[in-house]
Structure formats: structure tokens, C-alpha cells
N, C-alpha and C positions, 0 to 999 in steps of 0.2 A: 457561483463557481466561475472561474475566469482564468485568464493567463496574464501574467505580469512580467514586465522587464524594467530594469533600472540600470542606468549607466552613469558613472561619475568619472570624469577625467581629471587627473591631477597635473596635466600638461595641456598646452593649447591644443584644441581639437576641433577643427573646422568641419569635420565629417561626423560630428556627434549625432545630428538629427537623422541623416540617411542611415547611419549605422543602427540607431535605435529603431527606426521604422522597419528596416530589414529584419531585425530580431523580432519585432512585433508581428510582422507578417507570418513568421514561422509558427505562431501560436494561434492561427486563425480558427482551427477546429475547437480550441478550448473556449473561444468566445465569439460565436458567429453573429451575435445580436448587435454589437456595436464595438467601436474602438476609439481610443483617445491617446494622444501623445502630448506631453508638456515638456518643452526644452527651456532651460534657464541658463544664463551665463554667470549669475552670481549666486552664492559666493565663489563657486567654481562650476565649470560646465557640467550640467546634470540633466538627465532625461528620465522621465517616468512615463511608462506606457502601460496600457491596459486593453485587453480584449474581453468583452463582456458576454457572459451567459446570464441573461436577466431572470432572476428567481424571486428576489424580494424588491418591491417597488419597481414596477415595470416601466415607469415613466422615465423620460430623458433627464429628469432632475437627479436621478441616482447614478448617472454615468460617471466614469472615472477617467483620468485622475480627478479626485475631489479635493477642493480647497476649503479650509475652515475660514469663514469670513472674519472671525474675531482674532485668531492667532496667525493666520497666513500659512499654517501648516498644510502640506499636500500629502495625500495618501493614495497608494494603489494596493489593492487587496484581492486575494484569491481565497475563497472559502466561505464559511458561514459562521456567524456568532449566534448560536441558537438561543441564548438567553438575552438577546438584544432588547427585547421588550422590557424586561426587568431592569436592565442597566439604563435604558432610556428613562424609565420612571425615576430612578435615583438621580439622574442628571437633571431632569426637569425640576425635581425638588430642590436642586442646587441653583436653579435659575437659568439653565441652558434652554435654548429655544431651537427647535428643529424645523427644517424646510423640506425634508424627505421622510419617507417611511422605511428607509433602508438601514441595514446594520452597518454599512460603511460609515455613515454619518455618526453613528454611535462611537465608532473607533476614534474619529476626529475629536468629538467632544470629550470622550473618555480620556484621551491623552492630555487634553487641555486641563481636565479636572484632576486626574490622578497620576499622570506621567507614566513611569515604568510600572507602577502598581496596577495599571489597567489590565494587563494580560493575565495575571493571576485571578482576576475577577471573571474572565471570559470562559464560557463553556462552548467550545466549538472546534472547528478545524480552520486553520488559517496559515497563509504566508502573507506577510504584511511588509511593505516598504513605505516609510514615512519620512518626508523631508521636514525637519524641524526648523522653522524660520528663524527663531531667536538665536540659535547656535550655529545654523548652517550644517548641522550634522545630518547624516543619513542614518535612519534607525531601521533595522529589519529583524524579523524573527519569524519562527514557525510555532505551530501549536505543540502541546506537550508530547504527543506521540509522533509528530511528523506526518500526520495524515495527508496534509497538503505539501507538495514539493517546493523547494526553493534551492537553486544551485548558484554557486558563486565562482568567479574567476578574478583574481587580484594579482596583477603582475608588477605592482608598484607605480605604474603609470595610469592604470585604468582599473576600475572595479565594475564588473558586470554581474548582475543578478537576474535570474529568470526562472520561470516555472518549469522549463524543460531545457535540456542541454542543447537541443537543436537551435534554440534562440541565441544562446551564448556563442555557438559555432558561427552563426550568421554575423553576430557582432564582431567576432574575431577574424572573419574571413575564411574560416574552415575549421574542421575538427582537429583538436590536438591529437598527438599520437596515442595509441592504446596504452593502458596502464598494466604492465606485466603482473604486478602483485595482485590486482583485482582478478585478472584472468586465472592466475594460479589458484587462488582461494575458491573460485567458482568451479574449476575443473576437479579439484580435490574433494571439496565438501559441499558443493552446490550452493555456496554462500555468495550473496551480494547484498549491498545495502546494510551490512552488519557494522560498518563504520562510516565515516564521512567521505571516504574515498569513492570515486566512481571508476568506470572503465576507461576514463579519459584523463591523461596526465594534466595536472593543473586545474582541474575542475572538481570542486568538492560540494557536497551537500551541506547546507546550513544545518547544524545539529538541532534536533527538536528540543524545546524547552529552554533555549538560550536566546538572549537578546543582544544584538550587536549595535554599536554606534561607530560611525566612521566620520571623522572630522574633515573639514575642507582641505587639510594638508595630507590626508591619507592615513592619519593615525587611527588605529582601530582598537577598541576595547569591548569586552563582552562580560556578561555574567549570566549564570543560570537562574531563571525565575521560577523553576519548578523542580522539586526532588520527589522521586517515588519512594514510598515508605518501604522499609525493610520488613521481612516477615515478622509479625507480632508487634510491629510499631504503630499500628492503627487497629481500630475495631475490625475484627474479622467478619466476613460475610456469613450470614445464615440465609435460609431459604426466603424468609420474609423480607429481609433487606435486599436481597438480590432481585426479588420480584418488584419491590417498590422502586428501586433505582432504575431497573430496565424499563419499567412502564413510563417513568418520568422522562428518561432519556429518549424513548421513542416518541413521546408526545412532543417534546421539544424539537425533534428532527422532522416532524411532520409540518412544522411551520413553513409555509411557502405561499407565494401568490400565484403559483402554477400547480397543476395536479401532480400528485406523488403516487408512485407505485412501489410494490415490493417485488423482490425475487423470491419465488416460492418453489422449493424443491420437493416439499412433502416431508422433509426432515425436521428435526426439533427446532433448530435456531430460526429458520425462515418461517416456520409455522407460528412460533411465538410472536415474531414481529408482525406477521400479517394479522394475527388475532388482535393484538394490541391496537394496530392501526385501524382495523374495522370498528373497534370500540371507541376510538378517539375521533372518529370522522367528523363529529359536530363541533369540535373545539375551534376557537377563533383562529383565523388565518390558516385553516387546515382544509385541504381538499384531497382526500384519499380516493384514488380512482380504481384500485384493484391490484391484482397480482399477475405476474408473468412467470411462466414455467418453460423450461428448456427441455426439448426432447429430440429424438432421432427419427429420421426418415427410414433408416435401414433396419430391416427386420433382424439382421444379425446382431444388432446392438440393443435389442429390446430389453435385455437383462439390466442395462444401465439406465433405462428410461423410467423416470419417476412422475411422468405426466398424469398417469391414472391415480396415483396416490394423492397428488396435489388437487386434482379435480374432485376426488371424493371428499376431501377435506372442505373445499369451498362449497360443495353441494350441501354437506352437513351444516355448514354455517349459513346456508341460505343466500350465498353470494356467487353462485355459479355464473351469473351474467357478467360478473366483474373479473372473471378468470380468463386469461389469454395464454395461449400455447404457441410457442415458436419451435418448429422442427427444422433440423438441419442434417445434412450428411456428415457423419462423424469424420470422414477423411476429407481434409481440405484439398482444394486444387492449388496449383502453383501460384496463381495470382493472389489468392487469399493468404497463403503462407507468407508471401513477400509483404503483403499489406500489414500483417501482424508484426513481422520483424521490424518494419519501418515505424510502426506505432510505438513499439516498445523501446527502440533506440538503444537497447542494451541486451545482452544475453538473458534469457529467462529460463527458469529451472524445470519447467514442465510444459508440454504441449496441451495440457488440460485447459489452459487459459484461452484456448480457441472458443470455448463455450461462452465465456463472458464477453469476449470480443464480438461474437455474433449476436449475443443477446442484447447488448447495449445498442447496437445498430438497429435491431428490430424494434426496440422500445422507442428509439428516436423516430424511426419511420412511422410508428404508430401515433406520434404527436406528443410524447412525454419527454421530460428532461430532468426529472428528479427521481432517484431510485434509492430505496432503503435495502441494505443487504446485511448479512450476518457476519461480516469480517470481524475477527477477533475472538469469536466465541470458542473456537477450538483451542486457541492458545490459552485463554483465560480459564477455561473449565475442563481442560484435559481431554479434548475430543480426539486427539491423535493417539488413540490407545495403541496402535501398531508401533508407535515410536516410544511412548511413555511407559508402557507396561514392560517391555524388555529392559528399559533403564531401571525400573523398579526391581526387576529380577537381578540385574547386575548389582544394584545397591545391596540387595539381600545377600548375594554371594560374597561381596566384599566384606560385609559385616558379619559373615558367618551365621546369618539368620536362616538356617536351613528349612525350618517349617514354612516360612513365607516363600522361599524359593520353590520348594516342592509344590506348594499350593498353586503358584502361578503357572508352573510347567504342567501340572496335572489338569489345570482348567482348560488347556488348549488355547488360551488367549495369548500365550507366549511360545512361539516355536523355538526349538533349540538353535536353529540356524540364525534367527533374529538376535538371540542372546549372544551367540558367537560373534556376530557382526559388531555388537556394542563392545564386547570384550577386546576385539582386535585393536581398539584405540589405546588399550593399556600396554601394548607391546612396546619394546624399546624403539626409538625413532628410526634407526636404520632398517630394522626388521619390518616395521610398519610401512616405511617407504617402499621397500622392495616388494612387499605384498600388494600395495596399491598399484604399483607400476605393472605388476603381473596380472592382477585379477580385476581391477576396476577399469572398464573401457575408457572412461573420460580421462583417467590419468595415463593409461597406456597410449592414448592418442596425443598426449602432451609432447611438445618438442623436447629433445634432449637439452637444448640450450635453456629453455624456460625452467625445466626441472632443476638443472644445475644452478642457475642463478637464484631461484626463488625457494629452493627446498628448505632453507632455514625457517621459512614461514610455517613449515609443517609443525614445528613445536607449538606455536600459538594455537593452531587448529586442533592439535591434540589436547591441549589444556581445555579448550572449549568442549570438545567431544567427550572428554572424560567426566564432565559434570554429571552429578546425580540428577534424579528426576525433579527434585525441588528447584535446583538452580536452572535446570534445562527449561522448565516451564516459564520461569521468570525471564531468562534471557531470550526465549522465543517471543515473548511479548515486546521486550525492550530493544533487542538487537538482532537476533539471528534469523527469525522467521517472519514476524509480522511486518517489519519495515519493508522487506522484499515483497510480501503480498500486497502491501499498500501501494508500493510503486507500480507493480504490474496492474493493479486495479485502476489506479489513476490514469495510466496511459491508455488502457483499453476503453475506459468510460469517456475520457475527455477527447479521444480521437473521434468519438461519435457525438460530442457535445452533450454529454450526460453528466449530471452531478450525482455522485454516490455519497450517501450518508450511512454511517455505521453506528447504530445505537449502542452496541456492545462496547464501543470505544469511548463512551462517555467517561471522562477522567475520574469522576466520583466512583463509578463502578470498578474501574481499573485499579484505583488506589485500594479499595476494600478487598478486591480479589488478590492483589499482590501481597496483602497482609495476612492472607488466609492460607493455611497449609495446603500443599498440593493434593494430598490424598483426600482431604475434605472436599475440594473442588471436583476432583476426578472421580473418586469413589471406586466402584467395582469395575468389572471388565467392559462395561458399556461406555464408560467415561461420562463426564458432565453430570455427575450425580447431584450436585447442588442445584444445577439449573433444572434438572428433571423434577426434583422435589418442589422447587419454587412454583412450577407451572403444571403440576400433576392434575390439579382440579380443572384446568382450562383446556387440556389436550386429550384427545382420545387415547386410551391405553396403548394402542398400536404405535402411536407416535412417541409416547413417553418411554416405552420399554424397548423400542427397536435399537439395535446397535447401528453405529455408523457403518454403512456398507459400501456405498458408491460415492456420491458426492458430485459436485458440479464439474462437468467435463471429464467424467471418469473414463468414458470410452476413448476419448482422444488421447488420454494419458498412455494408452497401451498400443498405439497405432504407428509408432515410429517406422516400423518395417513397411508400412503401406503409404507413408507420406511421400509427396513428390520432391524429395530432397536430392536425389542423385543428379537430376538435370540441373537443379538450382546450384548445386555445388560443383558442376562440371568445369566451370571456369572460375578459379579463385585467385585473388591477388597473390603474387609471389611472396609478399611481405607476411602473409599469414603463416608461412613456414617458421617464422620466429617463435610462434606460439603453439602451433599444432603440427604433428606429423601427418601431413595430408594423405600420403599413400596409405598409412595405417588406418586413418579414418575411413577412407573409401573401402578398404578391405573389410573393416568391421561392419560397415553398412551393407556390403554385399552378402554378409552372413545372415542378414535378416533377423537380427536379435531385436526383439520388440521392446521390452521394458527393462532397460538397464541404464546406468549412468551415461551411456553413449549419447543420449540426448544432449547432455551438457556440452560435449564437444561439437555436436552438430549445431547447437545454438550459438556457440562462439563463432563457428565458421559462417553461419548465416548472417550474424550481426556484422562481422568484419567485412564481409562482402558488400553488405548494404551501405556501409559507411565509407569504406576505403577503396572499393573497386573503381 
């Protein structure tokens, strides 16, 4: 796991090297172990930079930028190719010889052997930039789901690529202006990362599953190297297949030359991953060191503390000595709040991510830098029952399936108010807009100018919010939820120099899940029925049968009224008034409303202040 930058100038650029170095310095937390920068004048001024977090092959031979001795190609790479050992054996059978034990060198040899057919062979997470010597082209791409970030800015004179936007801002000499469309979508629907736009004008995310080529003259072309199957277009998952795929995905993600730990909450997903990791501890190039659990120092938040459940589980497995607990005060102080805002570099939809922000720092302080977590399980297997079951009730109402609707309402799993919230998106646009402006704090705090200029976007948001549960679960994986979660997780972990690996996001498991009916994956009112069946024999009944109740950072999610935001927001840039009605925001905060969409407006204000003040 690392940070990368790439600059290519299509005009004379004497400042290329200092510009690239400045960008690279901005990524120091992503790669504290080493750095490298290569600047070339031919075929056009090009710089490739890398900050290294050493995980595979800890020797200096594996540092980057890495050049292929046979082809002259140069690569910088952020991520991991988990099946690099299998690919290496294939390449060695073709006559390739390796000088390192790294997955980076596998990319170089794989490109020489297979060209663009390399990436469909890879199982991993990556953002790669490769300078192809024979053509002079710059090649770049991300993994299929976009687990690893890569951003681009191309103004016709210069192309800048980087793992984080802050590095592009350093190369450009400052941040571009805010993107009003992105702010609108976020305030209305809590969406970010749902398309390639960012909160900054002119800076876009490289789309997952696409490969780009940029010629020395600046001509760009691209193609999609991966397509996700439509429902029914591939073999659906059953419990046996889900189990086999997740076990293999976890074992692959345990490959490391440094110790690996899991995040263990005591819930289903993290318990499964920890159990598999304990069983796979003796595999080659595997060193599983134990599990970390997050808890609270405050007695008032004991209801959200899962440390006792996690400890009981590790004790039952005879692994209590490998269980580590980190406790924190649920309410952050002002310094910590600002640190999180800086790390994220964009508005974020929930203060619950304080938990992972703290946890990754504690894990790094304990001497570890590789963590397995359960990202993706809720989206793939219907864990967000509070969202998906009301959608199922709305689908039943739309289709006049009254017995199904009555059953959902009678179960208590769907509150009438939740159903009404979903039905509101079916209202005519003007009526919906008026209702949002009146009743949703984040929209009420939007400036009149932003609402007037961007309100036509409400139609597209309506189309998305009107989707039924089948389409909602698919889009949550591919566009509306998981990409946002991955971005937040990447910034939190990499700000502490931690590599996060997510076995549930193995593309083989995702493909099979997306081809499987939503109700099969989600099942009853507990959610994750398919996953529960797959691992029922390995988990205590209390784990398999328990409904999702709290979750990581659950206490922080409800503490907006106690967070130190008033003083932080006491001095805001006047330009923020283009996007927020600041007096209205302060009035709403003074009312002490704890858990509403008001956080979205607060997050925009905190972000804008940190970047533009």
C-alpha cells in the first residue's frame, strides 16, 4: 500500500521535478517507509513518484518507481495483487526471471507478456501508472471496484495523477474551486463518490474497471476491462459457494511479509474473517497476529460497546492472548475533529468514521500495518435491513402485493415512518423539493443560490432513490454506497500508514453475489441470510442469529449535539455562503438536534473551512 503521483507535461516544463516532489511530499503518510521519484524528458516531460508502505518484499530491491530491465517500462503502483504468486508461476513458465519477491515486479513482467490482458487476470486492489517505453504512452487504471483511489486533472497542457487530491493541489499550486453539483448531491441525498466527479472542479476520479492510455501528444483513449454481470447472467451464490469463495479470498489477503490483524466487533462479518484467519495462520507468507476491538471509555455509551462479545468469542477459540482492545471517548475534542476533516479532504456522511480513524492509529502505534476488515458485506448480503426492508415494503405496495406488505409492517421490522420516507421520493419534483427544503435540515441549510442553480439535479437523484430493493442493493455496491465507504476507509487508514484489505470485495465473490437475487442474499428480517447459512457451523448461535444492532462507531453517529463544532465553525470563509445558509446552520446547531441530516451540512462547512479558509 502506497501513494503514487504521475505528471506529464505536453508543453515545456522546467518546474516538473519540484512540482512532482511537492505532490509526493503531500502523500507522506501513505508511504512512510521510502520514496522514489523518476523524471524523464523523453518522449515528453514525465515524472513518476512513489511513497512506499513496505508490505511484500521488504528489501530495497522492491522500491519504486520500478523499471523492467527487458522492456524499459516503468511502473508506480498502489495496492496489492493478491494472486501474484500464481501469476508469477505462470510468467516463470513463459521464461520470465524475477529479481524481487514483490507483486510490483509481477505487474511489469505481466504487462510485457500479456499487455492489457494483464489486469483481468489480477485479483487485488490497485491504482497503477505505467510508462510504456515502446510507445511513450502513459497507461493507468484502477481495480474493478475502485478500492484504491486514483484522481486525475487534465487541462490540455498537463496531466496530473495522484492517490489523493491534496497531491494534485500541490502540483497545481492550490485547490481548484468547489464543485457545486457535488455539494448539492451530498446535501440532498448524502451521496458522494457516486460518479467520477469530486468536490473540486476539474479533478475527477479515474473510473474503476477502466484502462486509459495517454500518448506523448496528449491524446487519450480508454476501454473498460471488466463488466459486472447482470442478475441471472452468472451462476448465483449458494451457501457452499459463498463459504468457499470467502475462505479463499481471506487466505489470499493474508499474504504479507509483515503481521496482519483483523478488526473484530463481535458481529457476523468480522467474526467470520477472524475465524478464517486463525485457521489459515500456517499458510506460506502468512503471519496472522490477532484481532483488535474498539470500545468506549464512557459508561454512558456502554450500550454500544461490543468489546465483551468480541473477548468472549476469542476466549472460546482459545485465542484471548491475541485479542487487543482499544477504548476511546465517544465525543472527540476539537483537535481530533479537525484532524479527521483534514484526513478525509472531502465532506463525509457520518461522524461514525471517528471509530476507524482512531482504531487505525491505535493499530499502527501497536506496530502493525495490515488490517483485514468486513467492508462490502452489508452491501453484498443485505445487512442494511433498516434501509432495504422499507424498500421491499414500498415495492410490495407499488405492486399491490398486500400480504407481503402487511407481513413486513406486522413484523415490526419496517416502521410506517420509514416506509413514508421512501414513498416521499415518488412525489412530483416540485412537491418533493418543497418538502426537502422544509423538513430535511441539510437541505434547509443549503443556500438559495445553490438550490436555484442545481435543483434540476433533483430529478436524477429521484430516479436513483426510487429504485426498488433489487436495484438498490446493486447500485449500493457499484455506485451509491460502497465507493463512498471505500474512500472514507482509505483516507482514515492511510492517514495512519495502515493497509486495509477487504475479503468480501474479492471480485469473484462480488460477481456471484450480483448475479444472485437480493431476497436470497438478504433473507429474513436479520439480513445476510446467505452468509449466515454459509458459516452457521463455525459460529456460535448468538453470532449467527443476532440482528445487526450497533456497528462500528455507532455511538459517535448520534453525538452531533455534543461535538465541538460551534467554535470550529465560528469563523467561516465568506465564500461558504455560496453553498450554505450559514446563519440557518448555526440556528439548527443551537437547537441541539443530534441525529438528523444536519451532519451533512456541518461536514460541508468543516471541509470548506479546512481547505479554503
